[in-house]
C-alpha positions in Angstrom: 31.4 -30.7 14.1 30.5 -27.0 14.5 30.1 -24.4 11.8 31.8 -21.0 12.1 29.6 -18.2 13.3 28.1 -16.0 10.6 29.5 -12.5 10.5 27.3 -9.7 11.7 25.4 -8.2 8.8 26.1 -4.6 7.8 23.3 -2.3 8.9 20.9 -1.3 6.2 19.8 1.9 8.0 22.0 4.5 9.6 21.7 5.2 13.3 19.9 8.3 14.5 21.7 11.0 16.5 19.4 12.3 19.2 21.6 15.4 19.4 21.8 16.0 15.7 22.2 19.7 14.7 19.1 21.4 13.4 19.2 22.2 9.7 18.3 25.6 8.5 15.9 26.7 5.7 18.7 28.5 4.0 20.9 25.4 4.1 18.2 23.1 2.7 17.3 25.5 0.0 20.9 25.9 -1.1 21.5 22.2 -1.2 18.4 21.6 -3.3 18.6 24.5 -5.7 20.6 22.7 -8.2 18.8 19.3 -8.4 15.4 21.0 -8.2 16.2 23.1 -11.3 16.2 20.1 -13.6 13.8 20.9 -16.4 12.9 17.2 -16.8 10.8 17.6 -13.6 8.1 19.6 -15.4 5.8 21.1 -12.7 7.4 20.3 -9.4 5.7 20.8 -6.1 7.8 20.2 -3.0 8.0 20.5 0.7 10.7 19.6 3.2 10.1 19.9 6.9 11.6 19.1 10.3 9.0 16.9 12.0 10.6 17.4 15.4 10.1 21.2 15.3 7.4 21.5 12.6 9.5 24.0 10.7 9.1 24.1 7.0 12.6 24.2 5.5 11.7 24.3 1.8 8.5 25.0 0.0 7.8 25.2 -3.7 4.2 25.3 -4.8 3.3 22.9 -2.0 -0.4 24.0 -1.9 -1.0 23.2 -5.6 -3.4 20.3 -6.2 -1.3 17.7 -8.1 -1.9 14.2 -9.4 0.1 12.1 -6.9 0.0 8.5 -8.1 0.7 5.9 -5.4 1.8 8.4 -2.7 -2.0 8.6 -2.2 -1.6 5.3 -0.4 0.0 7.1 2.5 -3.4 8.4 3.6 -4.9 5.0 3.3 -2.4 3.1 5.4 -2.2 5.9 8.0 -6.0 5.7 8.3 -5.9 1.9 8.5 -3.1 2.0 11.1 -5.1 4.6 13.2 -8.5 2.8 13.3 -7.9 -0.9 12.8 -6.4 -3.1 15.5 -2.9 -3.9 14.4 -3.4 -7.6 15.4 -6.7 -7.9 13.6 -6.8 -10.7 11.0 -9.3 -10.9 8.1 -11.4 -14.0 8.2 -12.6 -15.9 5.1 -15.4 -18.3 6.0 -17.0 -21.3 4.1 -20.6 -22.0 5.0 -22.8 -25.0 4.1 -25.0 -24.3 1.0 -28.6 -25.3 0.5 -27.6 -28.8 -0.6 -24.9 -31.1 0.9 -22.7 -30.6 -2.2 -22.9 -26.8 -2.2 -20.9 -24.4 -0.2 -20.8 -20.6 0.1 -17.6 -18.6 0.6 -18.3 -15.6 2.8 -15.6 -13.1 1.9 -13.9 -11.1 4.7 -11.9 -8.5 2.6 -8.7 -10.6 2.3 -7.1 -10.5 -1.2 -4.0 -12.2 -0.1 -5.0 -15.9 0.1 -2.2 -17.9 -1.5 -2.6 -20.5 -4.2 0.8 -21.8 -3.2 1.9 -23.5 0.1 3.6 -20.2 1.0 2.9 -16.7 -0.4 5.9 -15.0 -2.0 4.5 -11.5 -1.9 2.4 -11.8 1.2 4.2 -13.8 3.8 1.9 -15.2 6.5 -1.1 -15.3 4.2 -3.7 -18.0 4.6 -3.8 -20.5 1.7 -6.4 -22.0 -0.5 -5.1 -25.4 0.4 -5.7 -24.7 4.1 -9.2 -23.6 3.4 -9.8 -26.8 1.4 -8.4 -28.9 4.1 -10.7 -27.3 6.7 -13.7 -27.9 4.5 -12.8 -31.5 4.0 -12.3 -31.9 7.8 -15.8 -30.7 8.3 -17.1 -33.6 6.2 -17.6 -31.9 2.8 -15.8 -34.2 0.4 -17.5 -33.2 -2.9 -18.9 -30.0 -4.2 -21.0 -29.3 -7.2 -21.4 -25.5 -6.7 -19.5 -22.8 -4.9 -21.2 -19.4 -4.3 -19.1 -16.4 -3.4 -20.7 -13.9 -1.1 -19.0 -10.5 -1.6 -21.4 -8.5 0.5 -18.8 -7.1 2.8 -17.8 -4.8 -0.1 -20.4 -2.6 -1.9 -20.5 -0.8 -5.2 -18.6 -1.1 -8.4 -15.3 -3.1 -8.5 -13.5 -0.3 -10.3 -13.2 3.4 -9.4 -14.1 6.6 -11.1 -11.0 7.7 -13.0 -9.7 4.2 -13.6 -9.1 3.5 -17.3 -10.5 0.6 -19.2 -7.0 -1.0 -19.2 -6.4 -0.5 -15.4 -8.3 -3.5 -14.1 -7.4 -6.1 -15.0 -3.9 -5.1 -15.7 -0.4 -5.9 -14.5 -0.9 -3.6 -11.5 -4.6 -4.0 -10.5 -7.6 -6.2 -10.5 -11.3 -5.4 -10.0 -11.7 -5.0 -6.3 -13.5 -8.0 -4.6 -13.2 -9.0 -1.0 -12.1 -12.6 -1.8 -9.1 -13.2 -4.0 -6.1 -15.5 -4.3 -2.7 -13.8 -4.8 -4.2 -10.4 -5.2 -5.7 -11.6 -8.5 -2.3 -12.3 -10.1 -2.0 -14.9 -12.8 1.5 -15.6 -11.5 1.5 -15.5 -7.7 5.3 -15.0 -7.6 5.4 -12.1 -10.1 4.1 -8.8 -8.8 3.9 -7.5 -12.4 1.9 -10.4 -13.9 -1.5 -9.9 -15.4 -4.5 -10.0 -13.1 -7.7 -11.9 -13.5 -10.8 -10.0 -14.5 -13.0 -12.0 -12.1 -10.5 -12.7 -9.3 -13.1 -13.8 -6.8 -14.5 -16.5 -9.1 -11.0 -17.6 -10.1 -10.1 -18.1 -6.4 -13.3 -20.1 -5.9 -12.3 -22.3 -8.8 -9.0 -22.9 -7.1 -10.8 -24.0 -4.0 -13.0 -26.3 -6.1 -9.9 -27.9 -7.6 -8.3 -28.4 -4.2 -11.6 -30.1 -3.1 -11.3 -32.5 -6.0 -14.2 -31.0 -7.8 -12.6 -28.9 -10.6 -15.9 -28.9 -12.6 -17.9 -27.4 -9.8 -20.0 -24.3 -10.8 -18.7 -21.0 -9.3 -21.1 -18.1 -9.0 -21.7 -14.9 -7.0 -24.6 -14.8 -4.5 -25.5 -14.4 -0.8 -25.1 -16.7 2.1 -28.2 -18.0 3.8 -28.5 -16.3 7.2 -29.1 -19.7 8.8 -26.2 -21.4 7.0 -23.8 -23.3 9.2 -20.1 -22.2 9.0 -17.9 -25.2 8.2 -14.4 -23.7 7.8 -12.4 -20.5 8.3 -8.9 -19.2 7.6 -7.4 -15.9 8.7 -5.0 -13.5 7.1 -1.7 -12.1 8.4 -2.3 -9.3 10.9 -3.5 -5.9 9.6 -0.2 -4.4 10.7 1.6 -6.7 8.3 -0.9 -6.1 5.5 -0.3 -2.3 5.9 3.5 -2.9 5.5 3.0 -5.1 2.4 0.7 -2.5 0.8 3.3 0.2 1.1 6.5 -1.7 0.4 5.1 -3.3 -2.8 2.8 -0.3 -3.6 0.0 -2.9 -3.9 -3.1 -1.2 -5.4 -5.5 -4.1 -4.7 -4.4 -4.4 -1.0 -4.6 -0.7 -0.5 -8.2 -0.6 -1.9 -9.2 -3.4 0.4 -7.7 -1.6 3.4 -9.6 1.5 2.4 -12.9 -0.5 2.4 -12.1 -1.9 5.8 -11.5 1.6 7.2 -14.9 2.6 5.7 -16.5 -0.3 7.5 -14.9 0.5 10.8 -16.0 4.2 10.8 -19.5 3.5 9.5 -19.2 4.5 5.9 -20.4 2.5 2.9 -17.7 0.0 1.8 -17.5 1.6 -1.7 -14.7 3.6 -3.3 -16.4 6.8 -2.3 -17.1 5.5 1.2 -13.5 4.6 1.6 -12.4 8.1 0.6 -14.9 9.7 2.9 -13.7 7.5 5.8 -10.0 8.1 5.1 -10.3 11.8 4.9 -12.3 11.9 8.1 -9.6 10.0 9.9 -7.0 12.3 8.5 -8.9 15.4 9.8 -9.2 13.8 13.2 -5.5 13.2 13.3 -4.8 16.8 12.4 -3.5 16.1 8.8 -3.5 19.1 6.5 -5.8 18.1 3.6 -5.0 21.1 1.4 -5.6 20.1 -2.2 -6.9 16.6 -1.3 -9.6 15.2 -3.6 -9.6 11.4 -3.5 -11.5 9.0 -5.8 -9.9 5.8 -4.6 -7.6 4.5 -1.9 -4.6 3.5 -4.1 -3.9 6.6 -6.2 -4.6 4.8 -9.4 -7.5 7.1 -10.4 -6.6 9.8 -12.9 -8.9 12.1 -10.9 -7.0 11.9 -7.6 -5.5 15.2 -6.5 -3.5 16.2 -3.4 -0.7 18.6 -2.6 2.9 18.1 -1.6 2.1 20.0 1.6 -0.7 17.5 2.5 1.5 14.5 1.8 4.2 15.9 4.0 1.6 16.5 6.7 0.6 12.8 6.7 4.3 11.8 7.1 4.9 14.3 9.8 2.0 13.0 11.8 3.1 9.4 11.2 6.7 10.1 12.3 5.8 12.2 15.3 5.4 9.3 17.7 2.2 11.0 19.0 -0.3 8.8 17.2 -0.6 5.2 18.5 0.2 2.5 16.0 1.2 4.9 13.2 4.9 3.8 13.5 4.1 1.0 11.0 3.7 3.7 8.3 7.2 5.0 8.8 8.8 1.6 9.2 7.0 0.3 6.0 8.6 2.9 3.8 11.0 1.4 1.2 14.7 1.9 1.9 16.7 3.4 -0.9 18.9 0.9 -2.6 17.6 -1.9 -0.4 14.0 -3.0 -0.7 10.5 -2.5 -2.2 10.0 0.1 -4.9 13.3 1.8 -4.1 15.4 -1.4 -4.3 16.8 -0.7 -7.7 17.2 3.0 -7.2 19.9 5.3 -5.6 23.0 4.3 -7.4 25.3 6.5 -9.4 24.5 10.2 -9.0 22.1 9.6 -6.2 24.2 6.9 -4.3 24.6 9.2 -1.2 20.9 8.5 -0.5 21.2 4.7 -0.3 20.2 3.6 3.2 19.4 7.1 4.2 16.4 7.9 2.1 13.1 6.1 2.8 10.1 6.7 0.7 6.8 5.9 -1.0 6.9 6.2 -4.8 4.1 7.1 -7.2 4.1 6.6 -10.9 1.4 7.2 -13.6 1.6 8.5 -17.1 3.1 12.0 -16.7 3.2 11.6 -12.9 6.1 10.8 -10.6 6.2 11.4 -6.9 8.4 10.5 -4.0 7.7 11.2 -0.3 9.1 9.9 2.9 11.9 10.6 5.4 15.6 11.2 4.9 18.5 11.1 7.4 20.9 14.0 6.9 24.6 13.8 7.1 24.3 15.2 10.6 21.9 12.5 11.7 18.7 14.6 11.6 15.5 13.0 10.2 13.5 15.3 7.8 10.3 14.7 6.0 10.1 15.4 2.3 7.4 15.4 -0.4 8.0 15.8 -4.1 5.4 15.6 -6.8 6.2 16.0 -10.5 3.4 16.4 -13.1 4.0 16.8 -16.9 7.7 16.1 -16.8 9.9 14.0 -19.1 10.2 10.3 -19.3 9.5 8.2 -16.2 13.1 7.0 -15.6 14.5 10.5 -16.1 12.1 12.0 -13.7 12.6 9.3 -11.1 16.4 9.9 -11.3 15.9 13.6 -10.9 13.7 13.1 -7.8 16.2 10.7 -6.4 19.0 13.3 -6.7 16.9 15.8 -4.8 16.4 13.4 -1.9 20.0 12.3 -2.0 21.1 16.0 -1.8 19.3 16.2 1.6 21.0 13.0 2.7 24.4 14.3 1.7 24.3 17.6 3.6 24.0 18.9 7.2 21.9 21.6 5.6 23.1 24.3 8.0 
């Protein structure tokens, strides 16, 4: 008995037209004049450009330093894609402790280890069960103490400009280089509360899987002569970059920022990550007008950048001239389809569904949207919109969606 063939799925993304007509500045400005006049947007900074020609088609206060929210992650993932091997995997190691029943976890910067057989939010992640099985296979059958060595990351686990309620919260945990499920209390719910000491919680999960739930878990350092007994490895960096963008994962973005710092010889602190990321951006030719970072995720209330600078990152990433940066473009959420844009682009902005791709940013009084959009004539444009001090979050998001959808609905000539 044979089953009928499945019908071909409808494409989620429209095809590109290599001969698409070039939009004009006058056309873009006319198409966006209406949706950009919405008073709910508060202070709006915007830029639209044609990445193929470099021509700026629309500019409204794009040089102004603005609080960007999570669009700040675009710098982080672009830097990670530029300097880290896309196939690199983060290694978590367990070493023998000073006594036969003691072990030390040597963290490798991976916050995605899964407490379940398969990770829901980070497909391809190593699991705590795999690590426990490897430890047992090495002959360690009972543990009384597990030490977590977090030395790969330095400095405070929260950044300047993070509020007291930011970590732990439903969107961030204190940043440690060893975690399970990004510190989430519910590994299947991206909006679940995070643990305040996610590294020690993950160590307790390992203790339980080793049949020693009462084992002591502490932070410390591994003995330089300690023998490694087990290792597990993360999904490839290229995949982690995609997950950081599509889920707007603050914890994963911060870990990627620290790894960029390590790669370019900066301290693996929040400040070191910012220094490293900005240095990589400058080397790539990104315009850093208005950029003042305090973390790698955009969660800090002190972060500032400009719509012009965000557009510049995207223009570089979509140019095809920088090796490995295509992952940044491909990881952008697709309007009405996945990630942080899955539930957006219906009703008044429906013309943007499948044609707008973007990275969102949301904080109190802050909404941003930046990415690429395919015009009705098949031309790819880069856009960057940042709203500060506007109305309610949902109303501002809807207004930003209408602006991007207006580009998708026109040839803009």
